[in-house]
N, C-alpha and C positions, 0 to 999 in steps of 0.2 A: 421143362424148367419147373422147379417147385415154387410154392408160395411161401412168403415170409412167415405166415402164421398158420401153416398148413395143418398142424397137429394141435391147435388150440381150439377148445370148445368154450363158447360164451353163452350163458343163459341170460337173456335180455328181457327184464321186466319193465324197462323204461317206456315212456310215452311222449307224445307230441314231437319235440324237435331236439332238444339238447342231448338227451341220452341216446335216442335213435341215430343222431348224427355221429356220435362217438362210435357206436357199434357198426354203423355203415362204413366208416373209415377202416375199421378192423376187418370187416367182411371183405372189403376191397383188397386187403392184404392176405386173404385166404383163410381167415378164421371161420370156423363153423359156428355161426350165430343162430341161436334158436330163440325166436321171438315168442314170448309167452303172453297170451291173452285169455279171455274166457268169453263164452257167448253172452254172458251177462255184463261184463265189464271189458270192453275192447278199447283199443287205442282211439281216443277222440279224433285223431287226424283222419280216421276212416270216414268221418261224417262230412268232411270238406270236399264236396263233389260239385264242380262247376258244370252246369248244363249248357252253357253258351256254345260250346264247340261240339255238341252232340246233336244229331238230327232231330228236329222238332222238340228239343229239350229232353229227349229220351235219356233217362238215367239208368236204364238197364234193369234187369231183374235182380241184380245184386249190387246196388250202389255202394255198399260198404267195402267192395273190392275195387272201386273205380276212382278213388281219390288220388289226384296227381301228387298231392303233398305226401301221402303215405307211401305211394308206389315209388316215389323218388328216393325216400329215405330208407327203404327196406329191401332194395335189390340185393341178391346173393345171400339172403337170409332164409332160414326155414321158419315156418309159422305153425304153432300148436295152440290149442285151447285146453284149459284145465280150470275147473271151478274149485278155487281154494277153500271155499266154505264147506265143501263136501270132503269127507275123510279120504275117499279114493282119489280125488283130485289133488289133495295135499300130499298124499303118498306118491303120486306120479312126479310131482315137482321135487319132492325130497330125493327121489331116486335119480332124477336128472341132475340135481345139484351134486350128488355123490360122484358123477362121472364128468363133471364140468370143471374147467379151470378158472373161470371168471364169472361173477354175477354182477350185473349192472342194474341199478334202479335209480329213478329220480323222483320218487314220491316225497311227500312231506316227511320231515324228520319223525322217526318212530313208526312209520306205517308198516314197514316190513316186520319189525319186531312184534307189532300187534297181531300179525298174521302167523307168528311163530317162525319167522324167517329172518330174524335179526342176525347180526354177525356171529354171535356165539352159537346160535342154532345152526348156522351154515357151517361153522368150523367143526361141529360135532359130526356133520355129514361128510365133510371133506376138509381135513385138518390144514391143508396147504392152499385153501381157496383164496383167491384174490377177489375182494368185494369193492366195487366202486359205487359209493352212495352219493347222489347228486341233488340233495334238496336245494331249494332256492337260497336259503340262508345257512346251510350247513346243519350239522347235527348237534350243535351246542350254541350257547349264547342266547341273548334276550329275544331274538327274532326267530328262533328255530321252529316255532309252531305256526308261523305265518306261511301262507301260500303266495307264490309269485311266479310269473311267467317271464319269458325273455323280453316281452314287449315293455316291461317295466324295468328290466335290469339296466338298460343303457341310460335310463333317467337316474336311478338310484346309484349307479356306478359312475356318474359324472360325465358320461360320454356325450349325452344330448346337450349339455351346457357348453360343449366345445364345438358343436355342429352349427353351421349357419353361414350366411354370407358375410363377406369381409366388412367389418365395422358395425355389424348389427348385433345387438345384445341378446335378442330372443333365441332360445334353444330351438333346434330343429331335429325332429326324429329322423333317423336314417330310413332308407327304403325297406329294410328288413328288421326283424326283431333281433338285433345284433347280439344280445347276450346269449342266445341259444347256440348258434354255430361256434362262437368263441368258446363257450363252456364245453361243448361237445369235442372240439379239437383238443382243448387242454386235457379233458378226461381221457381221450384216446392216447395221448402222450403219456399220461400218468399210468395208465394200464400197461403200456409197453414197458415202462420203467419197472413197474411192479413185477411183471413176468420175468424180466431180467434179474431182479432181486431174488425172486423165488428160485430161478435156475442156479444162482450162485449160493444160496443159503438153504434151500429146501423148505423155506417158511413162506406162508401166505401173508397177507397184509390187508388192512382195512383202509381204504382211501376215502377220506371225508372231503368231498368236492363241493364246496359252496359255490353255486353259480354266480352269486353276487361278487364274491372275492375274485373269482376267475375273471369276471368282466372288469373289475377295478384294475386288475393287473395290466390291462391293455393301455391304461393311461398312467402307469406308474411314474414315469419321468415328470409328468405334469404335477402329480401330487407332491413329489419331492421338491419341485420348483416352488410350489406354493408354501411348503413348510419352510423353505429357506428364505423366500423373498416376501411372503405375505401377499403376493399378487396372483390373482386367478388367471388362468390362461384365457386369451381372447379368441374369438372366432377369426380364423384366417382365410376362410374360403378355400380356394385352390392353391394358396401359397404354401411355402415350405420354409422351415427354420434354417435350412442349409442351402438348398438350391435357389438360385436367382439368375435369370427369371424362371418362374414356373407358373403355369396356368393353363386354362382351357381357352382357346382362341377361335372366334367365329370364322368359318370358311364360306366358300361359295355354295349356295343351295339352302334349302329350307331346314332350319335347325341343325346345321352342319358345323361340327367343331373338331379341333385337333388339340391334343395336349402336348406341351413342350416343357422339358425340364433341363436346365443348364447346370452342370455340376462342377465346372472349373473355368478358370480364365481362358484356357485354350479352347474349350468348347464355345465360350462366348465369342472369341475372335472368329472361330469358324462359322458361327451363326451369322455374325455381321457380314462376313464375306458372302455367304449364301444369300442373304437378303439384299445384296448389292449396296451395302452401306458400310464399307470397311472403316470409314472414319469414326464410327461409333465405338470401335474397339479402343480408340485413344481418347475418347471423350471422358473428361474427369468425373462426370456424373455417374459413369458406369465402370470406372476403373477399380476392379476388385469387388469381391462378393458383398462386402459391407456397403459399398457405395451403391451397388445395384439394388440391394434391399431398401436403402433409403429412398431410392428413386424408382421404385417398382411401378408406380402408377404411370410414369412417363414411359417406362419400358413396355408396359402392356399396350399402350397406345401405339407405339412404334411397331410392335409385332403384329397387332391386329391389322394395321395398315398393310402389312405384307401378306397376311394369310387370307384376308377377307375375299379376295377374288380367285382363290386357289382351291383345288380339290384336296380334302384332308389326307387322302391316301398318298397323293403326290408329295405333299408336305412331309408326311411320315417317312416315305422312302428317301427323300432328299436329305432329311435330317439324320436318319439312321445311318446313311452312307458316310456321313462325316463324324459319326460317333456321338450324336446328340440324342438323348432319349425322347421319343415321340411316338404317339399312337392316336388314331382317330377315336372319337367318342361314338360307340356303336349302339344301334338299336338292337332289339332281339333278333330281327331278321339279319342285321349286319353281322352279329356274332355267329349265327348259323352259317352264313355264306363266306365268312372270312377264311381264306386259304390256310392261314397259320393254325387257326383253331380246328379246322377240319383235319389237318395233318396230325395235330396233337391228340385228336380224339376227344375234344372237349365235350361233345355231345355224341351219344351213340343211340342207334335205333334199337329199342327193346320191345319185343312182342309179348304183351301181357295177355293171358287167356280171357280176361274180362273186358279189356279195353281195346285190344288190338295194338298195333305197333305205334310207339310214341318215341320222340327224341328225349333222352334222359341224360343227366350229367354223367360223364365218363369218370374214369379213375383219375384222381387229381395229380398223381405223380407217376413218373415212368422210371422204374428201377430196372437195371439191366439184368441182374441175376435172379431176382424174384419179382417179375412183373405182376401187377394186379390185373384183375379183369372182372367184368360183370358176368357172373356165371349163370344167372337166371333172374327172371323178374321177381318183383316183390310177391310175397305169399298171399294168397287169398286166405280169408279167415279159417284157421284150422286146417290148412291145405296139407300139412305134413304130419298130421296126427298118426296116420297109419305107419309112415316110415319111422318117425321118432319113437313112438310107443311100441311098434312091432319090431323094428330092426335094432334100435338102441337099447330098449328096455325089455325085449323078448316077450311082450304080451302076445297072446294068440289072437287070431281073428275073432273068436267068440268072446274073448275078454274085452277086446276093443269094442265090439258090437254092444256088449253089456254096458260099458262106460258111456257109449253114445245114447243108448236107450234111457239111461238114468239121468241124462243131462249133464254128466261130468265133463264130457267133451262134445264138440259139435263144429259145424261149419256155417251155421246160420244164426244170427243174433236172436236172442230170446224174443218171442212174440212175433217173429217174422216167418215162421214155418218150421218144419222139422230140420234138425241138425244132423 
């Protein structure tokens, strides 16, 4: 079977999370993604190396190749180095642009242009190039020159103000830097649309992808609600504007919980039967979704009384059997051992030459005609210099050796040994 993006080549200058997440999703679909770094300026995610799971805190002889963050986000990509401040390094990159379909970057607005790689420069090299530029605040507007990371996007985007426990006003940060993966997913979708546009028209396009605007889009209905009513959204905890009851309910065992979401009156009747309290279905307090919303506190108490002495998986299976949405709240170990996730390939064992085998996130979707796959582990710094510059750009071994000796390319960060 072929891959959806089998003949698409992407030149990836992006760093940290948002941009690399976008190109990782495209690599999963078969795109040839070439990650561009230099021995002087490499992806800062390479520096995040936890030593707690390594024997005696051993970080290895090449810690820059052992970051779990980096290695998760760059599987199935090739990695090259090129020093853009050197004329020969710039020439290598320009030649790569000329044979690539897409360029992705998430630097501050104007950074690529200052390096002579702005959109017009890239168009001269490849007239139908698709360029996805992902500054935090876009390429225009009063904030364009500011730097921001995903850790601040969910605050500026209004998401944190909606996170928190029921009835509490204080904002709560999510467990991840939410703006990064959301922006990355949006960028991947925009790039796919741009490739379809190019196929139909023969023209390239510049995608101005503000990460903040991407994050704001997640709460668009709440912004419209505020514009119409003047009321800011409240923290609702685990509750839902449509489903009732909905929540996370304590079960038997230490910190053991199950989630339940009832989406119709019929499901509510079936839940009452399962709980052994069929009379609740006719109780006026819970007759209809609006009544259940008004009396949700009482509902939660009733459901907790039913779940507290049960195993969460048994509750899940019983509820799913009658068509009520339910799932246990899983720990990391629980996710790994869950039969459904194992069958779906949520985590896959990937053997990296510098770290050994580790469980990594698998492909997020399962397409029948063009299935994605993890083709190889994340690249070590400059690992594919010889292949990309030799096979794709037809440089000879002696020319590549000269580039290496001049410091134009390499496999070891500056100041840490010979590259």
